[in-house]
TORLUM-380898 format. One record per residue: residue number from 1; x, y, z of N, C-alpha, C in turn. Coordinates in Angstrom, 3 decimals. Layout:
! residues N
<nr:NUM | n_c1:X | n_c2:Y | n_c3:Z | ca_c1:X | ca_c2:Y | ca_c3:Z | c_c1:X | c_c2:Y | c_c3:Z>
...
//
This chain:
! residues 83
<nr:1 | n_c1:134.311 | n_c2:-134.227 | n_c3:-2.314 | ca_c1:134.073 | ca_c2:-134.597 | ca_c3:-3.688 | c_c1:132.799 | c_c2:-133.909 | c_c3:-4.150>
<nr:2 | n_c1:132.862 | n_c2:-133.310 | n_c3:-5.279 | ca_c1:131.683 | ca_c2:-132.703 | ca_c3:-5.894 | c_c1:131.296 | c_c2:-133.558 | c_c3:-7.090>
<nr:3 | n_c1:130.032 | n_c2:-133.939 | n_c3:-7.139 | ca_c1:129.551 | ca_c2:-134.797 | ca_c3:-8.219 | c_c1:128.272 | c_c2:-134.190 | c_c3:-8.779>
<nr:4 | n_c1:128.236 | n_c2:-133.982 | n_c3:-10.065 | ca_c1:127.017 | ca_c2:-133.491 | ca_c3:-10.700 | c_c1:126.023 | c_c2:-134.635 | c_c3:-10.820>
<nr:5 | n_c1:124.747 | n_c2:-134.287 | n_c3:-10.866 | ca_c1:123.700 | ca_c2:-135.294 | ca_c3:-10.962 | c_c1:123.915 | c_c2:-136.164 | c_c3:-12.196>
<nr:6 | n_c1:123.736 | n_c2:-137.457 | n_c3:-12.023 | ca_c1:123.892 | ca_c2:-138.397 | ca_c3:-13.119 | c_c1:124.733 | c_c2:-139.594 | c_c3:-12.698>
<nr:7 | n_c1:125.106 | n_c2:-140.406 | n_c3:-13.667 | ca_c1:125.920 | ca_c2:-141.598 | ca_c3:-13.445 | c_c1:127.286 | c_c2:-141.355 | c_c3:-14.066>
<nr:8 | n_c1:128.329 | n_c2:-141.584 | n_c3:-13.270 | ca_c1:129.694 | ca_c2:-141.306 | ca_c3:-13.710 | c_c1:130.578 | c_c2:-142.512 | c_c3:-13.429>
<nr:9 | n_c1:131.492 | n_c2:-142.806 | n_c3:-14.324 | ca_c1:132.463 | ca_c2:-143.875 | ca_c3:-14.116 | c_c1:133.837 | c_c2:-143.233 | c_c3:-13.958>
<nr:10 | n_c1:134.484 | n_c2:-143.479 | n_c3:-12.816 | ca_c1:135.803 | ca_c2:-142.927 | ca_c3:-12.545 | c_c1:136.865 | c_c2:-143.714 | c_c3:-13.292>
<nr:11 | n_c1:138.085 | n_c2:-143.189 | n_c3:-13.335 | ca_c1:139.184 | ca_c2:-143.831 | ca_c3:-14.070 | c_c1:139.443 | c_c2:-145.252 | c_c3:-13.608>
<nr:12 | n_c1:139.227 | n_c2:-145.520 | n_c3:-12.304 | ca_c1:139.484 | ca_c2:-146.868 | ca_c3:-11.782 | c_c1:138.299 | c_c2:-147.817 | c_c3:-11.963>
<nr:13 | n_c1:137.245 | n_c2:-147.346 | n_c3:-12.637 | ca_c1:136.079 | ca_c2:-148.183 | ca_c3:-12.897 | c_c1:134.969 | c_c2:-148.035 | c_c3:-11.871>
<nr:14 | n_c1:135.197 | n_c2:-147.270 | n_c3:-10.821 | ca_c1:134.174 | ca_c2:-147.044 | ca_c3:-9.801 | c_c1:133.015 | c_c2:-146.265 | c_c3:-10.402>
<nr:15 | n_c1:131.798 | n_c2:-146.721 | n_c3:-10.153 | ca_c1:130.602 | ca_c2:-146.039 | ca_c3:-10.634 | c_c1:130.054 | c_c2:-145.176 | c_c3:-9.505>
<nr:16 | n_c1:129.814 | n_c2:-143.904 | n_c3:-9.825 | ca_c1:129.252 | ca_c2:-142.953 | ca_c3:-8.866 | c_c1:127.938 | c_c2:-142.451 | c_c3:-9.444>
<nr:17 | n_c1:126.883 | n_c2:-142.521 | n_c3:-8.645 | ca_c1:125.575 | ca_c2:-142.025 | ca_c3:-9.075 | c_c1:125.144 | c_c2:-140.935 | c_c3:-8.109>
<nr:18 | n_c1:124.715 | n_c2:-139.798 | n_c3:-8.636 | ca_c1:124.271 | ca_c2:-138.685 | ca_c3:-7.796 | c_c1:122.903 | c_c2:-138.217 | c_c3:-8.254>
<nr:19 | n_c1:122.064 | n_c2:-137.871 | n_c3:-7.282 | ca_c1:120.734 | ca_c2:-137.389 | ca_c3:-7.613 | c_c1:120.091 | c_c2:-136.723 | c_c3:-6.422>
<nr:20 | n_c1:118.856 | n_c2:-136.322 | n_c3:-6.586 | ca_c1:118.104 | ca_c2:-135.687 | ca_c3:-5.516 | c_c1:116.786 | c_c2:-136.399 | c_c3:-5.322>
<nr:21 | n_c1:116.226 | n_c2:-136.251 | n_c3:-4.138 | ca_c1:114.912 | ca_c2:-136.793 | ca_c3:-3.840 | c_c1:114.277 | c_c2:-135.934 | c_c3:-2.765>
<nr:22 | n_c1:112.988 | n_c2:-135.986 | n_c3:-2.646 | ca_c1:112.285 | ca_c2:-135.284 | ca_c3:-1.573 | c_c1:112.099 | c_c2:-136.260 | c_c3:-0.423>
<nr:23 | n_c1:112.361 | n_c2:-135.794 | n_c3:0.784 | ca_c1:112.209 | ca_c2:-136.650 | ca_c3:1.959 | c_c1:111.501 | c_c2:-135.872 | c_c3:3.056>
<nr:24 | n_c1:110.889 | n_c2:-136.607 | n_c3:3.968 | ca_c1:110.255 | ca_c2:-135.983 | ca_c3:5.127 | c_c1:110.496 | c_c2:-136.879 | c_c3:6.333>
<nr:25 | n_c1:109.608 | n_c2:-136.883 | n_c3:7.301 | ca_c1:109.796 | ca_c2:-137.660 | ca_c3:8.513 | c_c1:109.507 | c_c2:-139.147 | c_c3:8.379>
<nr:26 | n_c1:109.049 | n_c2:-139.592 | n_c3:7.211 | ca_c1:108.790 | ca_c2:-141.006 | ca_c3:6.955 | c_c1:109.772 | c_c2:-141.493 | c_c3:5.903>
<nr:27 | n_c1:110.164 | n_c2:-142.754 | n_c3:6.001 | ca_c1:111.118 | ca_c2:-143.297 | ca_c3:5.035 | c_c1:110.555 | c_c2:-143.273 | c_c3:3.613>
<nr:28 | n_c1:111.383 | n_c2:-142.834 | n_c3:2.695 | ca_c1:111.070 | ca_c2:-142.783 | ca_c3:1.268 | c_c1:112.031 | c_c2:-143.708 | c_c3:0.536>
<nr:29 | n_c1:111.507 | n_c2:-144.549 | n_c3:-0.329 | ca_c1:112.357 | ca_c2:-145.463 | ca_c3:-1.103 | c_c1:112.956 | c_c2:-144.727 | c_c3:-2.295>
<nr:30 | n_c1:114.247 | n_c2:-144.948 | n_c3:-2.503 | ca_c1:114.959 | ca_c2:-144.366 | ca_c3:-3.641 | c_c1:115.592 | c_c2:-145.512 | c_c3:-4.431>
<nr:31 | n_c1:115.216 | n_c2:-145.639 | n_c3:-5.690 | ca_c1:115.794 | ca_c2:-146.661 | ca_c3:-6.564 | c_c1:116.978 | c_c2:-146.074 | c_c3:-7.311>
<nr:32 | n_c1:118.054 | n_c2:-146.856 | n_c3:-7.438 | ca_c1:119.205 | ca_c2:-146.411 | ca_c3:-8.224 | c_c1:118.866 | c_c2:-146.519 | c_c3:-9.706>
<nr:33 | n_c1:119.500 | n_c2:-145.678 | n_c3:-10.500 | ca_c1:119.388 | ca_c2:-145.813 | ca_c3:-11.955 | c_c1:120.435 | c_c2:-146.787 | c_c3:-12.468>
<nr:34 | n_c1:121.542 | n_c2:-146.911 | n_c3:-11.721 | ca_c1:122.626 | ca_c2:-147.847 | ca_c3:-12.078 | c_c1:122.290 | c_c2:-149.239 | c_c3:-11.576>
<nr:35 | n_c1:122.958 | n_c2:-150.231 | n_c3:-12.156 | ca_c1:122.835 | ca_c2:-151.599 | ca_c3:-11.663 | c_c1:124.130 | c_c2:-151.923 | c_c3:-10.926>
<nr:36 | n_c1:124.049 | n_c2:-152.014 | n_c3:-9.608 | ca_c1:125.216 | ca_c2:-152.320 | ca_c3:-8.796 | c_c1:125.258 | c_c2:-153.811 | c_c3:-8.481>
<nr:37 | n_c1:126.454 | n_c2:-154.383 | n_c3:-8.487 | ca_c1:126.632 | ca_c2:-155.797 | ca_c3:-8.167 | c_c1:126.375 | c_c2:-156.037 | c_c3:-6.680>
<nr:38 | n_c1:126.875 | n_c2:-155.125 | n_c3:-5.846 | ca_c1:126.704 | ca_c2:-155.196 | ca_c3:-4.394 | c_c1:126.096 | c_c2:-153.891 | c_c3:-3.904>
<nr:39 | n_c1:125.667 | n_c2:-153.871 | n_c3:-2.655 | ca_c1:125.122 | ca_c2:-152.645 | ca_c3:-2.079 | c_c1:126.218 | c_c2:-151.580 | c_c3:-2.035>
<nr:40 | n_c1:125.981 | n_c2:-150.416 | n_c3:-2.618 | ca_c1:126.992 | ca_c2:-149.361 | ca_c3:-2.630 | c_c1:127.003 | c_c2:-148.569 | c_c3:-1.324>
<nr:41 | n_c1:127.996 | n_c2:-147.736 | n_c3:-1.179 | ca_c1:128.020 | ca_c2:-146.787 | ca_c3:-0.073 | c_c1:127.089 | c_c2:-145.648 | c_c3:-0.450>
<nr:42 | n_c1:126.178 | n_c2:-145.285 | n_c3:0.442 | ca_c1:125.219 | ca_c2:-144.213 | ca_c3:0.173 | c_c1:125.524 | c_c2:-143.042 | c_c3:1.103>
<nr:43 | n_c1:125.658 | n_c2:-141.853 | n_c3:0.528 | ca_c1:125.867 | ca_c2:-140.623 | ca_c3:1.288 | c_c1:124.657 | c_c2:-139.731 | c_c3:1.066>
<nr:44 | n_c1:124.180 | n_c2:-139.097 | n_c3:2.137 | ca_c1:123.018 | ca_c2:-138.215 | ca_c3:2.026 | c_c1:123.327 | c_c2:-136.881 | c_c3:2.684>
<nr:45 | n_c1:122.778 | n_c2:-135.823 | n_c3:2.110 | ca_c1:122.953 | ca_c2:-134.479 | ca_c3:2.644 | c_c1:121.618 | c_c2:-133.762 | c_c3:2.562>
<nr:46 | n_c1:121.316 | n_c2:-132.982 | n_c3:3.581 | ca_c1:120.056 | ca_c2:-132.242 | ca_c3:3.619 | c_c1:120.253 | c_c2:-130.814 | c_c3:3.133>
<nr:47 | n_c1:119.278 | n_c2:-130.362 | n_c3:2.356 | ca_c1:119.197 | ca_c2:-128.957 | ca_c3:1.981 | c_c1:117.772 | c_c2:-128.532 | c_c3:2.324>
<nr:48 | n_c1:117.617 | n_c2:-127.634 | n_c3:3.308 | ca_c1:116.289 | ca_c2:-127.227 | ca_c3:3.765 | c_c1:116.269 | c_c2:-125.762 | c_c3:4.131>
<nr:49 | n_c1:115.085 | n_c2:-125.208 | n_c3:4.200 | ca_c1:114.891 | ca_c2:-123.820 | ca_c3:4.587 | c_c1:114.491 | c_c2:-123.688 | c_c3:6.058>
<nr:50 | n_c1:114.367 | n_c2:-124.788 | n_c3:6.779 | ca_c1:113.992 | ca_c2:-124.734 | ca_c3:8.192 | c_c1:115.036 | c_c2:-123.958 | c_c3:8.978>
<nr:51 | n_c1:114.626 | n_c2:-123.011 | n_c3:9.812 | ca_c1:115.581 | ca_c2:-122.179 | ca_c3:10.533 | c_c1:115.592 | c_c2:-122.416 | c_c3:12.034>
<nr:52 | n_c1:114.653 | n_c2:-123.151 | n_c3:12.579 | ca_c1:114.599 | ca_c2:-123.294 | ca_c3:14.034 | c_c1:115.054 | c_c2:-124.651 | c_c3:14.545>
<nr:53 | n_c1:115.200 | n_c2:-125.628 | n_c3:13.687 | ca_c1:115.636 | ca_c2:-126.956 | ca_c3:14.116 | c_c1:116.785 | c_c2:-127.444 | c_c3:13.252>
<nr:54 | n_c1:117.562 | n_c2:-128.339 | n_c3:13.814 | ca_c1:118.645 | ca_c2:-128.983 | ca_c3:13.080 | c_c1:118.146 | c_c2:-130.351 | c_c3:12.643>
<nr:55 | n_c1:118.368 | n_c2:-130.699 | n_c3:11.379 | ca_c1:117.931 | ca_c2:-131.980 | ca_c3:10.839 | c_c1:119.120 | c_c2:-132.821 | c_c3:10.418>
<nr:56 | n_c1:118.898 | n_c2:-134.114 | n_c3:10.392 | ca_c1:119.878 | ca_c2:-135.060 | ca_c3:9.891 | c_c1:119.151 | c_c2:-136.068 | c_c3:9.009>
<nr:57 | n_c1:119.911 | n_c2:-136.843 | n_c3:8.245 | ca_c1:119.288 | ca_c2:-137.893 | ca_c3:7.433 | c_c1:119.464 | c_c2:-139.232 | c_c3:8.116>
<nr:58 | n_c1:118.529 | n_c2:-140.102 | n_c3:7.894 | ca_c1:118.605 | ca_c2:-141.486 | ca_c3:8.340 | c_c1:118.426 | c_c2:-142.355 | c_c3:7.107>
<nr:59 | n_c1:119.310 | n_c2:-143.330 | n_c3:6.951 | ca_c1:119.248 | ca_c2:-144.270 | ca_c3:5.832 | c_c1:119.036 | c_c2:-145.666 | c_c3:6.385>
<nr:60 | n_c1:118.288 | n_c2:-146.483 | n_c3:5.666 | ca_c1:118.213 | ca_c2:-147.905 | ca_c3:5.998 | c_c1:117.869 | c_c2:-148.708 | c_c3:4.753>
<nr:61 | n_c1:117.881 | n_c2:-150.012 | n_c3:4.906 | ca_c1:117.539 | ca_c2:-150.936 | ca_c3:3.815 | c_c1:118.355 | c_c2:-150.668 | c_c3:2.550>
<nr:62 | n_c1:119.662 | n_c2:-150.452 | n_c3:2.710 | ca_c1:120.533 | ca_c2:-150.219 | ca_c3:1.553 | c_c1:120.831 | c_c2:-151.558 | c_c3:0.879>
<nr:63 | n_c1:120.440 | n_c2:-151.673 | n_c3:-0.392 | ca_c1:120.704 | ca_c2:-152.882 | ca_c3:-1.172 | c_c1:121.383 | c_c2:-152.474 | c_c3:-2.477>
<nr:64 | n_c1:121.604 | n_c2:-153.429 | n_c3:-3.357 | ca_c1:122.190 | ca_c2:-153.113 | ca_c3:-4.655 | c_c1:121.182 | c_c2:-152.482 | c_c3:-5.619>
<nr:65 | n_c1:119.926 | n_c2:-152.365 | n_c3:-5.216 | ca_c1:118.890 | ca_c2:-151.798 | ca_c3:-6.077 | c_c1:118.260 | c_c2:-150.512 | c_c3:-5.530>
<nr:66 | n_c1:118.285 | n_c2:-150.344 | n_c3:-4.206 | ca_c1:117.586 | ca_c2:-149.211 | ca_c3:-3.614 | c_c1:118.047 | c_c2:-148.957 | c_c3:-2.185>
<nr:67 | n_c1:117.571 | n_c2:-147.851 | n_c3:-1.618 | ca_c1:117.746 | ca_c2:-147.557 | ca_c3:-0.194 | c_c1:116.546 | c_c2:-146.744 | c_c3:0.251>
<nr:68 | n_c1:116.429 | n_c2:-146.553 | n_c3:1.563 | ca_c1:115.360 | ca_c2:-145.727 | ca_c3:2.111 | c_c1:115.991 | c_c2:-144.593 | c_c3:2.905>
<nr:69 | n_c1:115.380 | n_c2:-143.403 | n_c3:2.821 | ca_c1:115.917 | ca_c2:-142.219 | ca_c3:3.478 | c_c1:114.778 | c_c2:-141.440 | c_c3:4.136>
<nr:70 | n_c1:115.087 | n_c2:-140.771 | n_c3:5.264 | ca_c1:114.139 | ca_c2:-139.852 | ca_c3:5.877 | c_c1:114.905 | c_c2:-138.734 | c_c3:6.574>
<nr:71 | n_c1:114.201 | n_c2:-137.635 | n_c3:6.846 | ca_c1:114.760 | ca_c2:-136.533 | ca_c3:7.621 | c_c1:114.339 | c_c2:-136.720 | c_c3:9.069>
<nr:72 | n_c1:115.247 | n_c2:-136.396 | n_c3:9.975 | ca_c1:114.911 | ca_c2:-136.497 | ca_c3:11.385 | c_c1:115.403 | c_c2:-135.240 | c_c3:12.092>
<nr:73 | n_c1:114.501 | n_c2:-134.593 | n_c3:12.834 | ca_c1:114.883 | ca_c2:-133.407 | ca_c3:13.601 | c_c1:115.643 | c_c2:-133.835 | c_c3:14.840>
<nr:74 | n_c1:116.683 | n_c2:-133.089 | n_c3:15.158 | ca_c1:117.433 | ca_c2:-133.339 | ca_c3:16.385 | c_c1:116.541 | c_c2:-133.012 | c_c3:17.571>
<nr:75 | n_c1:116.628 | n_c2:-133.809 | n_c3:18.619 | ca_c1:115.778 | ca_c2:-133.598 | ca_c3:19.789 | c_c1:116.262 | c_c2:-132.475 | c_c3:20.692>
<nr:76 | n_c1:117.574 | n_c2:-132.207 | n_c3:20.672 | ca_c1:118.099 | ca_c2:-131.259 | ca_c3:21.650 | c_c1:118.752 | c_c2:-130.012 | c_c3:21.061>
<nr:77 | n_c1:119.041 | n_c2:-129.985 | n_c3:19.789 | ca_c1:119.770 | ca_c2:-128.868 | ca_c3:19.206 | c_c1:118.839 | c_c2:-127.987 | c_c3:18.378>
<nr:78 | n_c1:118.865 | n_c2:-126.700 | n_c3:18.684 | ca_c1:118.108 | ca_c2:-125.735 | ca_c3:17.890 | c_c1:119.058 | c_c2:-124.680 | c_c3:17.388>
<nr:79 | n_c1:118.810 | n_c2:-124.183 | n_c3:16.216 | ca_c1:119.641 | ca_c2:-123.148 | ca_c3:15.623 | c_c1:119.193 | c_c2:-121.803 | c_c3:16.170>
<nr:80 | n_c1:120.120 | n_c2:-120.968 | n_c3:16.544 | ca_c1:119.807 | ca_c2:-119.629 | ca_c3:17.032 | c_c1:119.203 | c_c2:-118.798 | c_c3:15.915>
<nr:81 | n_c1:118.190 | n_c2:-118.006 | n_c3:16.235 | ca_c1:117.559 | ca_c2:-117.140 | ca_c3:15.244 | c_c1:118.535 | c_c2:-116.103 | c_c3:14.705>
<nr:82 | n_c1:119.615 | n_c2:-115.792 | n_c3:15.443 | ca_c1:120.563 | ca_c2:-114.777 | ca_c3:15.010 | c_c1:121.532 | c_c2:-115.298 | c_c3:13.968>
<nr:83 | n_c1:121.639 | n_c2:-116.601 | n_c3:13.773 | ca_c1:122.607 | ca_c2:-117.163 | ca_c3:12.818 | c_c1:122.137 | c_c2:-116.965 | c_c3:11.403>
//
């Protein structure tokens, strides 16, 4: 699914909110712009220029108002310089 930044309501009434934030190795709080009745499903994707390590996102404290996100480097996987 491709979603442009902003708040969108699908035909079935589902609300989808997409945006960006800066994250690092410490948890960063992200507040939703929408008002959700229950905690929504949160998906995160990393976009970085780092070439020697593989990173993943970690999410916690997902509520109907906010969530927390951080980047975490993989302990064992490194990207080959030739890639």
